[in-house]
Each structure stands twice: as C-alpha cells, then as structure tokens.
C-alpha positions as CSV (number, residue, x, y, z in Angstrom):
1,M,108.5,74.1,91.0
2,T,105.7,71.8,89.7
3,Q,103.1,73.9,91.6
4,E,104.5,77.1,90.1
5,F,104.3,75.6,86.6
6,A,100.7,74.5,87.2
7,A,99.7,78.0,88.6
8,L,101.3,79.7,85.6
9,H,99.5,77.4,83.2
10,D,96.1,77.9,84.9
11,N,96.6,81.7,84.8
12,N,97.3,81.7,81.1
13,T,100.6,83.4,81.8
14,W,102.1,82.6,78.4
15,S,101.5,81.1,75.0
16,L,104.0,78.8,73.3
17,I,104.8,80.1,69.8
18,P,107.8,80.2,67.4
19,L,110.0,83.3,68.0
20,P,109.0,86.0,65.4
21,I,111.7,87.2,63.1
22,G,113.5,90.3,64.5
23,K,112.5,89.5,68.1
24,K,114.8,88.3,70.9
25,A,113.7,86.1,73.8
26,I,115.0,87.0,77.3
27,G,116.1,84.6,79.9
28,Y,114.5,83.4,83.1
29,R,115.5,82.8,86.7
30,W,114.2,80.6,89.5
31,V,113.9,82.3,92.8
32,Y,113.7,80.1,95.9
33,Q,112.4,81.2,99.3
34,I,111.8,79.5,102.6
35,K,108.8,80.7,104.5
36,H,109.1,80.5,108.3
37,K,106.6,80.4,111.1
38,T,106.9,83.0,113.9
39,G,108.8,80.5,116.0
40,G,111.5,80.1,113.3
41,S,110.5,76.6,112.1
42,V,110.0,76.0,108.3
43,E,106.4,76.5,107.2
44,R,106.8,75.8,103.5
45,Y,109.1,76.2,100.5
46,K,108.3,78.5,97.6
47,A,109.7,78.7,94.0
48,R,109.1,81.6,91.7
49,L,109.8,81.8,88.0
50,V,110.7,85.3,86.9
51,V,112.1,86.8,83.7
52,K,115.3,88.7,83.6
53,G,113.7,92.1,83.1
54,Y,117.0,93.9,83.8
55,T,118.2,92.9,80.3
56,Q,115.5,95.1,78.7
57,H,115.8,98.8,78.0
58,L,113.4,101.4,79.4
59,G,111.3,103.1,76.8
60,I,111.9,100.3,74.2
61,Y,110.7,97.1,75.8
62,Y,108.6,98.6,78.6
63,T,107.4,101.9,80.2
64,E,106.4,100.8,83.7
65,T,109.4,100.5,86.1
66,F,107.6,99.1,89.2
67,S,104.6,97.3,90.5
68,P,102.6,99.2,93.2
69,V,102.7,97.5,96.6
70,V,101.1,98.4,99.9
71,K,103.1,100.8,102.1
72,M,104.0,99.8,105.6
73,T,102.2,102.8,106.9
74,T,99.0,101.4,105.3
75,V,99.6,98.0,106.8
76,R,99.9,99.5,110.3
77,A,96.9,101.7,109.7
78,L,94.8,98.7,108.5
79,I,95.8,96.6,111.5
80,A,95.1,99.6,113.9
81,V,91.7,100.2,112.5
82,A,90.8,96.5,112.5
83,A,91.9,96.3,116.2
84,K,89.6,99.2,117.1
85,K,86.7,98.0,115.1
86,Q,87.1,94.3,116.2
87,W,87.6,93.0,112.7
88,N,89.2,89.7,112.0
89,I,92.4,89.9,109.9
90,Y,93.4,87.1,107.6
91,Q,96.4,86.4,105.5
92,L,96.5,84.9,102.0
93,D,99.4,83.8,99.8
94,V,99.2,83.7,96.0
95,N,100.6,80.7,94.4
96,N,102.4,82.8,91.8
97,A,103.2,86.4,91.4
98,F,101.7,87.1,88.0
99,L,98.7,89.0,89.2
100,H,99.0,92.5,87.8
101,G,96.7,92.2,84.7
102,D,97.4,91.7,81.1
103,L,100.7,92.5,79.5
104,H,100.3,94.8,76.5
105,E,104.0,94.8,75.4
106,E,105.4,91.9,73.3
107,V,107.7,90.0,75.6
108,Y,109.2,86.6,74.8
109,M,110.9,84.3,77.3
110,D,113.1,81.2,76.8
111,V,111.3,78.0,77.6
112,P,112.4,77.0,81.1
113,P,113.6,73.4,81.7
114,G,110.8,71.1,83.0
115,L,108.1,72.8,80.9
116,A,106.4,70.4,78.5
117,V,106.4,71.6,74.9
118,P,105.1,69.9,71.8
119,H,108.3,70.4,69.8
120,T,111.5,72.5,69.8
121,G,112.0,76.0,68.5
122,L,109.2,77.5,70.7
123,V,109.4,80.4,73.1
124,C,107.0,81.7,75.8
125,K,105.0,84.8,74.7
126,L,104.0,86.4,78.0
127,N,100.4,87.3,78.5
128,K,100.7,88.3,82.2
129,K,103.1,90.6,84.0
130,M,105.5,88.9,86.2
131,G,105.2,90.7,89.1
132,S,76.7,98.0,103.0
133,S,79.7,95.8,103.7
134,T,83.3,96.7,103.2
135,V,86.3,94.4,102.6
136,F,89.9,95.7,102.5
137,L,93.0,94.0,100.9
138,G,96.6,95.0,101.4
139,V,98.7,93.4,98.6
140,Y,102.5,93.2,98.7
141,V,103.5,91.2,95.6
142,D,102.1,87.8,96.5
143,D,101.2,88.3,100.2
144,I,97.8,89.6,101.0
145,I,96.1,91.0,104.2
146,L,92.4,90.7,104.2
147,T,89.9,92.2,106.7
148,G,86.5,93.9,106.7
149,T,83.1,94.2,108.3
150,N,81.4,91.2,106.8
151,S,82.7,87.6,107.3
152,E,80.5,86.2,104.6
153,E,81.8,88.7,102.0
154,I,85.4,87.8,103.1
155,V,84.8,84.1,102.5
156,N,83.3,84.9,99.1
157,L,86.2,87.0,98.2
158,K,88.7,84.3,99.2
159,S,86.8,81.9,96.9
160,F,86.9,84.4,94.0
161,L,90.6,85.1,94.5
162,H,91.3,81.3,94.6
163,D,89.5,80.8,91.3
164,Q,91.5,83.6,89.7
165,F,95.0,83.2,91.1
166,K,95.1,79.9,93.1
167,I,95.7,81.3,96.6
168,K,96.6,79.6,99.9
169,D,94.5,80.6,102.9
170,L,96.9,81.0,105.8
171,G,94.2,81.7,108.3
172,R,94.4,84.5,110.9
173,L,97.2,87.0,110.4
174,H,100.2,86.1,112.4
175,Y,103.3,86.8,110.3
176,F,103.5,89.2,107.4
177,L,106.6,90.6,105.7
178,G,108.7,89.9,108.8
179,L,106.1,91.5,111.1
180,E,104.9,89.3,113.9
181,I,101.3,89.8,115.1
182,L,100.3,89.0,118.7
183,Y,96.7,89.3,119.7
184,K,95.7,90.5,123.2
185,D,92.4,91.2,124.9
186,D,93.1,95.0,124.7
187,G,94.7,95.2,121.3
188,V,97.4,93.9,119.0
189,I,101.2,93.9,119.3
190,I,103.3,94.1,116.2
191,S,107.0,93.2,116.5
192,Q,110.0,91.9,114.5
193,R,111.3,89.5,117.2
194,K,112.5,86.8,114.9
195,F,114.1,89.3,112.6
196,V,116.1,90.9,115.5
197,H,117.2,87.5,116.8
198,D,118.4,86.5,113.3
199,L,120.1,89.9,112.9
200,L,122.1,89.6,116.1
201,K,123.1,86.0,115.3
202,D,124.1,86.9,111.7
203,F,126.5,89.6,112.9
204,N,127.7,87.7,116.0
205,C,126.2,90.1,118.5
206,D,124.0,87.7,120.3
207,K,126.7,87.0,123.0
208,L,127.8,90.7,123.5
209,T,126.9,93.0,126.3
210,P,123.8,95.1,125.6
211,M,124.1,98.9,125.2
212,A,121.7,101.4,126.9
213,S,121.2,103.7,123.9
214,P,120.9,103.3,120.1
215,L,124.0,105.6,119.5
216,D,126.8,106.6,121.8
217,P,125.9,110.1,123.1
218,N,129.6,110.9,123.5
219,V,130.5,110.2,119.8
220,K,129.8,112.7,117.1
221,L,130.0,111.0,113.7
222,K,131.4,112.9,110.7
223,A,131.5,112.0,107.0
224,H,135.3,111.8,106.4
225,E,136.6,111.0,109.8
226,G,138.4,107.7,110.5
227,R,139.9,105.1,108.3
228,P,137.8,104.0,105.2
229,L,136.5,100.5,105.3
230,S,138.3,98.1,102.9
231,D,134.9,96.4,102.2
232,P,131.9,98.7,102.7
233,T,129.5,95.8,102.0
234,L,129.3,94.8,105.7
235,Y,128.3,98.3,106.8
236,R,125.7,98.7,104.1
237,K,124.2,95.3,104.9
238,V,123.9,96.1,108.6
239,V,122.4,99.5,108.1
240,G,120.0,98.1,105.4
241,K,118.7,95.6,107.9
242,L,118.4,98.2,110.6
243,N,116.4,100.3,108.3
244,F,113.9,97.5,107.7
245,L,113.6,97.2,111.5
246,T,112.3,100.7,111.8
247,H,108.9,99.5,110.6
248,T,108.2,98.6,114.3
249,R,111.1,100.1,116.3
250,L,110.5,103.9,116.7
251,D,113.4,104.1,119.1
252,I,116.0,103.6,116.5
253,A,114.5,105.7,113.7
254,Y,116.8,108.7,114.4
255,G,119.9,106.6,114.8
256,V,119.3,104.7,111.6
257,Q,118.7,107.8,109.5
258,H,122.0,109.1,110.9
259,L,123.9,106.0,109.9
260,T,122.4,106.0,106.4
261,Q,124.2,109.3,105.7
262,Y,127.5,107.4,105.4
263,M,126.5,104.6,103.0
264,Q,128.5,105.9,100.1
265,D,131.9,106.1,102.0
266,P,131.6,104.3,105.4
267,R,134.5,104.6,107.9
268,E,135.5,102.6,110.9
269,P,133.7,104.9,113.4
270,H,130.5,104.5,111.4
271,L,130.8,100.7,111.5
272,R,131.4,100.8,115.3
273,A,128.3,102.9,115.7
274,A,126.2,100.4,113.7
275,F,127.4,97.6,115.9
276,H,126.6,99.7,118.9
277,M,123.0,99.9,117.7
278,L,123.0,96.1,117.3
279,R,124.0,95.7,120.9
280,Y,121.3,98.1,121.9
281,L,118.7,95.8,120.3
282,K,119.9,93.0,122.5
283,N,118.2,94.8,125.5
284,D,114.8,93.7,124.3
285,P,114.5,91.9,120.9
286,T,110.7,91.6,121.5
287,L,110.0,95.3,121.6
288,G,107.4,96.5,119.2
289,I,104.3,98.7,118.8
290,F,100.9,98.3,120.5
291,M,97.7,98.9,118.5
292,S,95.0,99.5,121.1
293,S,91.4,98.2,120.6
294,S,90.1,101.3,122.4
295,P,87.5,103.0,120.1
296,D,89.5,106.2,120.1
297,F,90.0,107.6,116.6
298,E,91.5,110.9,117.5
299,V,94.5,111.7,115.4
300,Q,97.5,113.3,117.0
301,A,100.7,114.4,115.3
302,F,104.0,115.4,117.0
303,C,107.0,116.8,115.2
304,D,110.3,118.4,116.0
305,S,113.5,119.5,114.3
306,D,117.2,119.5,115.3
307,W,118.5,122.7,113.8
308,A,121.8,122.5,111.9
309,S,122.7,119.2,113.6
310,C,124.7,117.7,110.7
311,P,128.3,118.7,111.2
312,D,129.2,118.2,107.6
313,S,126.3,120.1,105.8
314,R,124.8,122.0,108.7
315,K,121.4,120.8,107.6
316,S,118.7,120.2,110.1
317,V,116.9,116.9,111.0
318,S,113.1,116.6,111.1
319,G,111.2,114.0,113.0
320,Y,107.5,113.3,113.4
321,I,105.1,110.6,114.7
322,V,101.3,110.2,114.0
323,L,99.0,108.4,116.4
324,L,95.5,107.1,115.9
325,G,94.2,107.2,119.4
326,S,97.3,105.8,121.2
327,S,98.3,103.6,118.3
328,P,101.5,104.7,116.4
329,I,100.7,104.7,112.7
330,N,103.5,106.6,111.0
331,W,106.8,108.1,112.0
332,K,110.0,109.3,110.3
333,S,113.3,110.9,111.1
334,K,115.0,112.5,108.1
335,K,117.6,115.2,107.2
336,Q,116.0,118.2,105.6
337,E,116.8,118.8,101.9
338,T,118.0,122.4,102.3
339,I,119.8,124.4,104.9
340,S,117.6,126.3,107.3
341,L,118.9,129.8,108.2
342,S,117.1,129.8,111.6
343,F,115.6,127.6,114.2
344,A,112.1,128.7,113.3
345,E,112.7,127.9,109.6
346,A,113.8,124.4,110.6
347,E,110.6,124.0,112.7
348,Y,108.4,125.1,109.9
349,R,110.0,122.7,107.5
350,S,109.4,119.9,109.9
351,L,105.8,121.0,110.3
352,R,105.3,121.1,106.6
353,K,106.4,117.4,106.4
354,V,104.0,116.1,109.0
355,V,101.1,118.2,107.5
356,G,101.6,116.6,104.1
357,E,101.6,113.2,105.7
358,L,98.4,114.0,107.6
359,V,96.6,115.0,104.4
360,W,97.5,111.6,102.9
361,L,96.5,109.8,106.1
362,Q,93.2,111.6,106.2
363,R,92.3,110.2,102.8
364,L,93.4,106.7,103.9
365,F,91.4,106.8,107.1
366,T,88.3,107.9,105.0
367,E,88.7,104.8,102.8
368,L,89.1,102.6,105.9
369,T,85.7,103.9,107.2
370,V,87.3,105.7,110.2
371,P,84.8,108.2,111.7
372,P,85.4,111.8,110.3
373,I,88.5,113.2,111.9
374,G,89.2,116.4,110.0
375,P,90.1,119.1,110.3
376,F,92.7,117.9,112.8
377,Q,92.3,119.3,116.2
378,Y,96.0,120.1,116.9
379,I,99.6,119.5,116.0
380,V,102.1,119.6,118.8
381,I,105.7,120.6,118.3
382,V,107.6,118.8,120.9
383,R,110.6,120.7,122.4
384,L,113.4,118.3,123.0
385,P,116.9,119.2,124.3
386,F,119.6,118.9,121.6
387,T,122.4,116.5,122.0
C-alpha cells in the first residue's frame, strides 16, 4: 500500500483541494492481489487503490465506459510472430494502474486512510484515469508484453516507461494473465496448466476419474429439461472459468459455447455436463498450443457449421480456426444469430464470420511486420459429421 501511494504521488494522480460547493466526492476501495509464479509459489503481493466508479452515472459524470486492453488473439499473434522472427519477449508490470492519460472530467475522491494531508476538509481531485527498428507493446491494464527487433530500443523503452509510470521489469515472458509460456528449441508452448490444476481442486474434481470427451456424446442438452438449480451461482462460476480456459484449449471451445447457452436458467443436467468437462480436463492439464519457430507465414483458415443443431431455437453453430503457418492464432465456436433455412446458408454465415476475422488479422499482421500475406490463398470448409 505504501508503494501504491508513492506511485500515485509520483504520477501526479490527484491534487488535494477543498471540495467545491455543489460537488460530491465518491468513495474508494483497496483491491488486493497475490501474484504467483508458474510453479504456484507466491511471487509478490499487490495493492491497488481504485475509485467506486459504479456510483457515477453515465452521461453525467463520464462518457467512456471502458479502457481498451489487448485482445487475447493479439497476444497469441504477437507471441507467434516473435517465435518465428526469433525475437525476445519481455514482461513488465506497472506499479499502479493510472496510465491512460489525463482526466478531463471533474472527479473528486475521498481521502483514503494512510494518505498524509496538511489539514482536514480536503478531497482528492483526480488528474489521471484509474484504470528502422520496431518495438511492440501489448498492454492489459497494468501488465505489459514487450518485444521487437532491436534490443537496445527495448532497453531504452523500458527506461522511459519506468520514468513515466514506475514499472517493474519481470524479465523474459513466462506468465501473463494466467498463460504459461514454455520455450523450446523449435518454438513456444502456451498453456494454462496452473489454472487447470487450481480449477480441478476448487471444484473437488482432482480425485475423480477422467473422461474421454469434453461432453457426453449420448446426452442432448435442452434449455428447460431437468430440475432447476436452487443456486445457479456454482454453474455460472464453473462455466465462466471454463470460458477463460478456451484461450489455450481449442478442444473445449465447442463444449463451452454449448454450456454458456444455459447461464440464465441452468438445470441439473447442465451442471452434470459442466462437471463432465472438468473431468475431461483431468486427462492432460498441461495441454496447450504450440507456436512454431518455423519461418512459415502462410495464413490458413478453416471453418464449418452445424446446421440447426440447437434443439430449442433450431439455430446453427459456426466454428472456425485461423493458423499462421502451423501456429493457431484465433478460433471460435458460436451459435449463429439467426436461423438458417438451409445447410448452404449456415455454411455461408460461417464463412462470413471467418472472412471478417481474416480482414482484421491481415491488418494486425501488417502492423507486426509479417511478410505480405494477402490476398489469402484459400479458405477451407471442413466437412465434419454431425453428432
């Protein structure tokens, strides 16, 4: 907490002034977090001071409702390109989360305990929002991935960022937002091993027999079939954590999107299916994705649709995966927004989704100095048997 106060002071985050007439100061909250190493041991403790922004009203006190953060697809693409170009990848941690520029609205916060003030009757007027060679940064709140072509420029940028925000250099990238990075001679493995172990332990599945498939192929889930859960919180918590796991586990993407359809009114069969997937994860908690260092920058996209597969709405399910060489960059399985009247219509809707993603990825790859890859050579629609 002392370090957080010091960082906020150095960043000129607020000014101590009397509360103007007609203005109201909002409260604050301390958020505590334990940062772990990949092995599970404690690396450091963090404390964050945040304002209670949820007490403000949109359009009156503020207009922005979010702070942009890096997409997981961008993180995977950045690591994949760095592996192919033999770039070193580093991780930085910002000592406080007030890094999104000056605050133009008038926001006043109560003085938190422990902050030295010259006299009583003052409030904190916020000045910052609480929230050749090429160098790339991926920023997620106060966690940063840093890589690029020039090591000297990276060192200079680290020094500049430290002068501006008081960062902590964590060295080579190994653990970022729950993703574990393992370096090999022929590429990089990204997994969520610790997250899976903790997930199985939290829901008492670490001693159960593993299952062979993410979902039971003999069970067809429906929206209003089975007894409603007395407390749906458990189901929502399990599925929410499984959804986070899809950042590295392609094999559960379809099953997770299927389970998310029942978040509003989960039933007992849905909860059994969620725990079935947990037991499937026990087969290999270390499973992840491999980013090859092979200098192959060819982009391949595969997509498919399962026509009218939802028994409740008769909507189809689309699925796609995009590869950079042999490295998986992006994938998704999602129910289509409208009902397709034919198998061909469902396929075209699936194709439209992946083409839209490819247009965005092409721009991203251009920024990452990937050799020209467009127009794309081919898109393959994979024909899979329906279950």
